[in-house]
C-alpha positions in Angstrom: 83.6 126.4 66.6 81.4 127.2 63.7 77.9 125.8 63.3 78.9 123.1 60.8 81.6 121.7 63.2 79.1 121.9 66.0 76.6 119.8 64.1 79.3 117.3 63.2 80.5 117.0 66.8 77.0 116.7 68.1 76.2 114.0 65.5 79.3 111.8 66.2 78.9 112.3 70.0 75.4 111.1 69.8 76.3 108.0 67.6 79.2 107.1 69.9 77.2 107.6 73.0 74.3 105.5 71.9 76.2 102.6 70.4 78.8 102.3 73.1 76.0 102.4 75.7 74.3 99.5 74.0 77.6 97.5 73.9 78.8 98.1 77.5 75.6 99.2 79.2 75.0 95.8 80.8 78.5 95.7 82.3 78.1 99.3 83.6 74.9 98.1 85.3 76.9 95.2 86.9 79.5 97.7 88.1 77.0 100.0 89.7 74.7 97.2 91.1 77.7 95.2 92.3 79.2 98.2 94.0 75.8 98.9 95.7 75.4 95.3 96.9 79.0 95.2 98.2 78.6 98.4 100.1 75.3 97.4 101.6 76.5 94.0 103.0 78.7 94.4 106.1 81.9 92.6 105.4 82.0 91.0 108.9 78.7 89.2 108.1 79.9 88.3 104.6 82.9 86.6 106.2 80.8 84.8 108.7 82.7 86.3 111.7 79.4 86.7 113.6 78.9 82.9 113.5 82.1 82.0 115.1 82.0 81.3 118.9 84.7 82.9 121.0 87.1 80.2 122.1 89.5 80.3 125.1 92.5 78.2 124.3 93.7 75.8 127.0 97.1 76.4 128.5 99.8 74.3 127.1 101.7 71.9 129.4 105.1 72.3 127.8 106.6 69.7 130.0 104.5 66.9 128.4 105.2 68.0 124.8 107.9 66.9 122.4 110.6 69.3 121.4 110.5 70.5 117.7 113.6 68.4 116.9 112.1 65.2 118.5 108.7 65.8 116.8 110.4 66.3 113.5 112.5 63.1 114.0 109.4 61.0 114.8 107.5 62.5 111.8 110.3 61.8 109.4 111.0 65.5 108.7 114.8 65.8 108.2 115.5 69.3 107.1 113.3 71.5 109.3 112.8 75.1 108.2 110.1 76.2 110.8 108.1 74.7 113.6 105.0 76.2 115.0 103.3 75.0 118.2 99.6 75.8 118.6 96.4 74.7 120.3 93.7 73.0 118.3 90.3 71.5 119.1 92.1 68.1 119.3 94.9 69.2 121.5 98.3 70.8 121.0 100.0 70.2 117.6 103.3 70.9 115.9 103.1 72.3 112.4 106.5 71.3 110.9 107.6 73.0 107.8 110.5 71.3 106.0 113.0 73.1 103.8 111.4 71.5 100.8 107.8 70.2 100.7 104.5 70.8 102.4 104.0 71.4 106.2 103.4 68.3 108.3 100.9 68.4 111.2 101.6 66.1 114.1 100.3 65.7 117.7 102.7 67.6 119.9 102.6 64.9 122.5 103.4 61.9 120.3 104.9 63.3 117.1 102.4 61.2 115.1 99.9 62.5 112.5 96.5 62.7 114.1 93.9 60.4 112.6 91.3 62.1 110.4 88.1 63.0 112.2 84.9 61.2 111.3 81.5 62.6 110.5 80.2 62.7 114.1 83.3 64.4 115.4 83.3 66.9 112.6 79.7 67.9 113.4 80.5 68.1 117.1 83.6 70.3 116.6 81.7 72.5 114.1 78.9 73.0 116.6 81.4 73.9 119.3 82.9 76.6 117.1 79.5 77.9 115.9 77.4 80.8 117.4 73.8 81.3 116.3 70.4 79.7 115.9 71.4 76.9 113.6 72.4 73.4 114.2 74.6 71.1 112.0 72.4 69.2 109.6 74.9 67.6 107.1 78.6 66.8 106.8 80.4 66.3 103.5 84.1 65.2 103.1 86.1 66.6 100.2 89.4 65.0 99.2 90.1 68.3 97.3 88.9 71.5 98.9 86.1 73.3 97.0 87.2 76.3 95.0 85.2 78.7 97.2 87.4 77.9 100.2 90.5 79.2 98.5 92.4 76.3 100.0 94.0 73.0 99.0 93.8 69.5 100.3 91.0 67.6 102.1 88.3 69.4 104.1 85.1 68.6 106.0 82.1 70.9 105.2 79.5 71.1 107.9 76.2 72.8 106.9 74.0 74.6 109.4 70.2 75.2 109.1 70.3 78.9 110.0 68.7 81.5 107.6 72.1 82.4 106.1 72.8 78.7 105.2 76.2 78.9 107.0 78.9 76.3 106.1 82.0 75.6 108.2 85.0 74.0 106.6 87.1 72.0 109.0 90.6 70.6 108.8 90.3 66.8 109.0 93.5 66.6 111.0 93.1 69.3 113.6 89.4 69.9 113.6 89.9 73.7 113.2 87.5 75.8 111.3 89.6 77.0 108.5 87.0 78.7 106.3 83.4 80.0 106.6 80.9 80.4 103.8 77.2 81.2 103.6 74.5 82.2 101.1 75.4 85.8 101.9 79.1 85.2 101.0 78.1 83.5 97.7 75.9 86.4 96.7 78.8 88.8 97.5 81.2 86.5 95.6 78.9 86.5 92.5 78.6 90.2 92.5 82.3 90.7 92.8 83.0 88.4 89.9 80.5 90.3 87.8 82.0 93.6 89.0 85.5 92.5 88.2 84.5 90.7 84.9 86.4 87.6 86.1 83.9 84.8 86.1 86.5 82.1 87.0 87.8 82.9 90.5 87.5 86.7 90.7 91.2 87.2 91.3 92.1 89.1 88.1 90.6 92.6 87.9 93.0 94.3 85.5 92.7 92.0 82.5 92.4 93.3 78.9 88.6 92.9 78.8 88.2 95.0 81.9 90.6 97.7 80.6 88.8 97.8 77.2 85.3 98.0 78.8 86.5 100.7 81.2 87.9 102.7 78.3 84.6 102.4 76.4 82.7 103.5 79.5 85.0 106.5 79.7 84.1 107.4 76.1 80.4 107.2 77.0 80.9 109.6 79.9 82.9 112.0 77.8 80.4 112.0 74.9 77.7 112.5 77.4 79.4 115.6 78.6 79.7 116.8 75.0 75.9 116.3 74.5 75.2 118.0 77.8 77.2 121.0 76.7 75.2 121.3 73.5 72.0 121.0 75.4 73.1 123.8 77.8 74.8 125.9 75.1 73.4 129.3 74.0 70.3 129.2 71.8 72.3 130.1 68.7 74.3 126.9 69.0 71.3 124.8 69.9 69.3 126.0 66.9 72.1 125.1 64.6 72.6 121.7 66.1 69.0 120.9 66.0 68.8 121.7 62.3 71.7 119.4 61.6 71.5 115.8 60.4 69.8 113.3 62.8 72.2 111.3 65.1 
């Protein structure tokens, strides 16, 4: 490489490095800062697992429970694809999945859909499933599950007054805690969305904007290496470059 080419390479590397850094520098900051936050926060605490009390399920008295076929008949489910028997805070239930349509939850002893829990029972069941210094202070019913739960259908949200502002989301049919959220989770979620450049639901991290920004960031790194090489090159090259046009 002669001196003229070195000057030209230095000048264009400087221009590209500066302007691209201005364009994508904020996003690079979010990548680094988001990665730092996400590595600092223990994922178990983000998920709220430390706030869930250990529960010992009661043994099922199979003799008093309906068979899957009888439960499906009483529930009006004709073509049954799958039946799952499980314990719940409100007693044993059958989850009946038809060949077509959504699963149906019925009490395993009657085959009837359990009535939705009210506010007092929702708070009580949330408190039973909670472990920590807080107590339930509010209960809100949602006909459509909030986006942060990643679920569909109606849910109860019970808020606790602990330092993390923990929220339990309960099924209104079974009383089970189906999702846990907190201020810590919401900070993590925000940093993930900024990191992934998906400000909607954070699910898409290989979209065109992300690819373009990553490509520009790669150019910044490469031009930075070029500038570093010139800075560390022998004095003869450095002198020629420094006498060249300003970047």
